[in-house]
C-alpha positions as CSV (number, residue, x, y, z in Angstrom):
1,M,92.0,6.6,3.9
2,P,89.9,4.5,1.8
3,R,86.2,5.3,1.8
4,M,83.8,2.6,3.5
5,K,81.4,1.7,0.9
6,L,77.8,1.6,2.7
7,P,75.8,-1.4,1.7
8,A,72.7,-0.6,-0.6
9,P,69.1,-0.2,1.1
10,P,67.0,-3.4,0.7
11,V,64.1,-3.2,-2.2
12,P,60.8,-3.4,-1.2
13,P,59.2,-6.2,-1.8
14,A,56.4,-4.4,-4.5
15,L,59.3,-3.8,-6.5
16,K,61.2,-7.0,-6.6
17,P,60.7,-8.9,-10.2
18,Q,58.1,-11.9,-9.4
19,P,58.3,-15.1,-10.9
20,P,56.5,-16.1,-14.0
21,R,52.9,-17.7,-13.5
22,P,52.3,-21.0,-14.5
23,G,50.4,-20.6,-18.1
24,T,52.0,-17.5,-19.4
25,G,54.3,-19.4,-21.6
26,N,57.5,-16.5,-22.0
27,G,56.6,-15.4,-18.2
28,R,54.9,-12.1,-19.1
29,A,51.7,-11.2,-17.4
30,G,48.6,-10.8,-19.5
31,P,45.7,-7.9,-18.6
32,L,44.0,-10.3,-16.4
33,D,46.8,-10.7,-14.1
34,H,47.6,-6.9,-14.1
35,A,44.4,-6.6,-13.2
36,A,44.1,-8.9,-10.3
37,E,47.7,-7.6,-9.1
38,A,46.1,-3.8,-9.2
39,G,42.9,-5.2,-7.1
40,M,45.0,-6.7,-4.5
41,T,47.3,-3.8,-4.3
42,V,44.0,-1.5,-3.3
43,V,42.6,-3.7,-0.9
44,D,45.7,-4.6,0.6
45,W,46.6,-0.6,0.7
46,I,42.6,-0.2,2.4
47,D,43.4,-3.1,4.8
48,E,46.6,-1.7,5.8
49,R,45.2,1.4,7.1
50,T,41.8,-0.1,8.4
51,S,42.6,-3.5,9.5
52,L,39.2,-4.6,8.3
53,S,40.1,-8.2,7.0
54,G,40.3,-9.3,10.5
55,G,36.5,-8.4,11.1
56,V,35.2,-9.6,8.0
57,R,36.9,-13.1,8.5
58,W,35.3,-13.0,11.8
59,M,32.2,-12.3,10.4
60,L,32.3,-14.6,7.3
61,F,34.5,-17.6,8.6
62,R,32.2,-19.3,11.4
63,K,31.2,-22.7,12.5
64,V,27.6,-23.8,11.4
65,P,25.8,-26.5,13.4
66,K,25.0,-29.8,11.8
67,G,21.8,-29.9,10.3
68,T,21.5,-26.3,9.0
69,N,18.9,-26.1,6.2
70,W,17.4,-23.5,4.0
71,F,15.6,-22.3,7.1
72,Y,18.5,-20.4,8.2
73,T,18.2,-17.8,4.8
74,L,15.3,-16.4,5.9
75,G,17.2,-13.6,8.0
76,S,19.4,-12.9,5.1
77,A,16.5,-13.0,2.4
78,A,14.9,-10.4,5.0
79,M,17.7,-8.6,5.0
80,F,18.5,-8.3,0.9
81,A,14.6,-7.4,1.0
82,F,15.5,-4.2,3.2
83,L,18.7,-3.2,0.8
84,S,16.0,-3.7,-2.1
85,Q,13.3,-1.3,-0.2
86,A,16.5,1.1,0.6
87,V,17.9,0.9,-3.3
88,T,14.3,1.6,-4.8
89,G,13.4,4.0,-2.6
90,V,16.3,6.4,-3.1
91,F,15.5,6.1,-7.0
92,L,11.4,7.2,-5.8
93,A,12.6,10.2,-3.6
94,M,14.4,11.6,-6.5
95,Y,10.9,12.0,-8.0
96,Y,8.8,12.1,-5.1
97,D,7.1,15.8,-4.1
98,P,5.8,15.2,-0.7
99,S,3.4,17.7,-0.6
100,P,-0.8,17.5,-0.5
101,T,-0.9,19.0,-4.0
102,R,2.0,17.1,-5.8
103,A,2.3,14.2,-4.1
104,Y,-0.5,11.9,-6.4
105,E,1.0,13.6,-9.3
106,S,4.7,12.8,-8.7
107,I,4.0,9.1,-8.4
108,R,1.6,9.4,-11.6
109,Y,4.7,10.9,-13.4
110,V,7.0,7.7,-12.2
111,T,4.6,5.2,-13.0
112,N,3.9,6.8,-16.4
113,D,6.1,8.7,-17.6
114,A,9.9,8.2,-15.5
115,F,12.4,5.7,-17.5
116,L,11.8,2.3,-15.6
117,G,9.7,4.3,-13.3
118,Q,6.8,1.5,-13.1
119,F,9.5,-1.1,-12.8
120,V,11.1,0.3,-9.7
121,R,7.8,1.2,-8.2
122,G,6.7,-2.2,-8.4
123,M,9.8,-3.3,-6.8
124,H,9.2,-1.2,-3.9
125,K,5.4,-1.6,-3.5
126,W,5.6,-5.8,-3.5
127,G,9.1,-5.6,-1.8
128,S,7.4,-3.8,1.1
129,T,5.1,-7.0,1.2
130,V,7.5,-9.5,0.5
131,M,9.8,-7.7,3.5
132,V,6.9,-8.2,5.8
133,I,6.4,-12.0,5.1
134,L,10.2,-13.0,5.3
135,V,10.5,-10.7,8.7
136,F,7.4,-12.9,10.0
137,L,8.9,-16.4,8.4
138,H,12.3,-15.8,9.9
139,M,10.6,-14.8,13.4
140,G,8.5,-17.9,13.3
141,R,11.7,-20.0,12.9
142,T,13.7,-18.7,15.2
143,F,10.8,-19.5,17.9
144,F,10.0,-23.0,16.7
145,F,13.7,-23.8,16.7
146,G,14.3,-22.2,20.0
147,A,16.9,-19.8,19.2
148,Y,15.4,-16.9,21.4
149,K,16.5,-18.8,24.7
150,Y,19.4,-18.5,26.5
151,P,22.0,-16.7,25.6
152,R,19.9,-15.3,22.4
153,E,17.7,-13.1,24.5
154,L,18.9,-9.6,23.8
155,N,19.0,-10.9,19.9
156,W,15.4,-11.8,20.0
157,V,14.5,-8.6,21.5
158,I,16.1,-6.8,18.5
159,G,14.5,-9.2,16.3
160,V,11.1,-8.0,18.0
161,V,12.0,-4.5,17.7
162,L,13.0,-5.1,14.0
163,L,9.6,-6.6,13.1
164,I,7.7,-3.3,15.1
165,L,10.0,-1.1,12.7
166,T,9.3,-3.0,9.8
167,M,5.3,-2.6,10.1
168,T,6.0,1.2,11.0
169,M,7.5,1.3,7.8
170,S,4.8,-0.5,6.1
171,F,2.4,1.7,7.8
172,T,4.0,5.1,7.0
173,G,4.8,4.0,3.2
174,Y,1.3,3.6,2.6
175,L,-0.1,7.0,2.7
176,L,2.7,8.6,0.6
177,P,0.5,8.1,-2.8
178,F,-1.9,10.5,-1.3
179,D,-4.5,8.8,-3.3
180,Q,-8.2,8.2,-1.7
181,R,-7.8,4.8,-0.4
182,S,-4.4,5.8,1.1
183,Y,-5.9,8.9,2.6
184,W,-8.8,7.1,4.3
185,A,-6.9,4.0,5.3
186,T,-4.5,5.9,7.3
187,I,-6.8,7.8,8.7
188,V,-8.6,5.0,10.2
189,G,-5.0,3.6,11.5
190,V,-4.2,6.6,13.1
191,N,-7.6,6.7,14.9
192,I,-6.9,2.7,15.6
193,N,-3.4,3.7,17.5
194,G,-5.3,6.6,19.3
195,T,-7.3,4.1,20.9
196,G,-3.9,2.5,22.9
197,P,-3.7,2.6,26.7
198,L,-1.8,5.7,28.1
199,I,0.6,6.4,25.0
200,G,-2.2,5.5,22.5
201,P,-3.3,9.5,22.1
202,Y,0.1,11.0,22.3
203,L,0.8,8.5,19.6
204,S,-1.8,9.7,17.2
205,D,-1.0,13.3,17.6
206,F,2.5,12.8,16.8
207,L,1.8,11.0,13.4
208,R,-1.1,13.4,12.4
209,A,1.7,16.2,13.4
210,G,-1.4,18.0,15.2
211,P,-4.9,17.4,16.5
212,E,-6.2,17.2,13.4
213,F,-5.5,15.2,9.7
214,G,-4.1,18.0,7.9
215,A,-1.2,19.3,5.4
216,T,1.8,18.4,7.6
217,T,0.6,14.6,8.1
218,L,2.2,13.6,5.0
219,S,5.4,15.6,5.7
220,R,5.9,14.1,8.8
221,F,4.8,10.2,7.4
222,Y,7.7,10.9,4.6
223,A,10.2,11.7,7.2
224,I,9.6,8.7,9.5
225,H,9.3,6.6,6.1
226,M,12.7,7.9,4.4
227,M,15.0,9.0,7.2
228,L,14.2,7.7,10.8
229,V,12.7,4.2,10.4
230,P,15.2,3.0,7.9
231,G,18.2,4.7,10.4
232,L,17.1,2.9,12.9
233,L,16.6,-0.2,10.9
234,A,19.9,-0.4,9.9
235,A,21.6,0.6,13.0
236,L,19.5,-3.0,14.6
237,I,20.4,-4.8,11.7
238,G,24.0,-4.4,12.7
239,A,23.4,-4.9,16.1
240,H,21.4,-8.3,15.2
241,L,24.3,-9.5,12.8
242,Y,27.1,-8.9,15.2
243,L,25.4,-11.2,17.8
244,V,24.7,-14.0,15.6
245,A,28.2,-13.9,14.5
246,K,29.5,-13.6,18.4
247,L,26.7,-16.4,19.5
248,G,26.6,-18.3,16.6
249,T,23.5,-19.9,15.4
250,T,21.4,-23.1,17.2
251,A,20.8,-26.4,15.9
252,P,17.5,-27.7,14.7
253,P,15.3,-29.1,17.1
254,W,15.6,-32.6,15.9
255,I,18.9,-32.9,15.7
256,K,20.4,-34.3,19.1
257,A,23.8,-33.8,20.8
258,K,26.0,-36.8,21.1
259,P,26.8,-37.3,24.7
260,D,31.1,-36.9,25.4
261,E,32.4,-40.0,25.8
262,R,34.9,-38.8,28.5
263,L,32.4,-38.0,30.8
264,T,30.7,-40.9,30.3
265,E,33.8,-43.1,31.0
266,S,34.6,-40.9,34.3
267,E,30.9,-41.4,35.7
268,V,31.7,-45.1,35.5
C-alpha cells in the first residue's frame, strides 16, 4: 500500500520572501530597510504581549474642537516642565548630601566642580519657577474657557491638587541648598503654616520633623521633595491625562455651536 504524503506545514509570514521595495533597484534591501524592519519586529513583539497599541491610539488619535489654539498647549508645557524637573533632579540627587553639615558643600561642588553641574542646577532652579507659572496659566485658561464645568469637574479638582503639590515641591526644594537665605525663609514659611486653623500646628510639626527646627528637618524636606510629592504628581498627572482623553477638550468660548438643522425642521 503506497504511503500517503502529508502536506507541508504552512510557512510563517515572517519567513516568506518579501517583494522588492520600490527604489531598491535589484530588490536588495539596504541597511535602513533592515533597521526599519527590525524596529517594527520589536514593536510588534511587544504589542503582541501587551496590547498597548490600542491604548496609545485611544490617547493620541482623538477629535479636537474647532478653534483650538496655542492656549491649549499650556498643560503639555507644564507636563514637560515636570519631566525636566524630574530628570535634572535625579542628576542633582547623585551629588547631594541631605545632612546639615554637608548639604551646602555638596551644592557648591555641583555648581563649581561637577561636569555640567551649573547647567543642570540652573535648569532645575529656573525650571521650578517656569513650572509654577505654567501651571497657573493652564488653570487660568481652564477657568476662563469654562473647561471646569460638567462633566469635567473631577478633572478640575485633580488640577487644583496638582497646583498645591507643585507649590509644595517648590517650598520643600527651597531649603535644600541650606544656606542662610533658604534656612530663615523656610522657618518663616513653616511658622506661617502653623497659624492655619485646625491642622496648622500639626502640619508645622510634620514639616519640622519635631517641635523645633533641627537636623532632621532637612531630611524630612528632602524626602518630601524627592519621593513623596513627585510620586503623587506622577499618579495624578496620569489620571488627569486619562480624563482629558476620555472627556475631550472644550471649544473656546467665542466659538458658537451650530444648531442642528434636523431639530429645526422638526420643530417647524
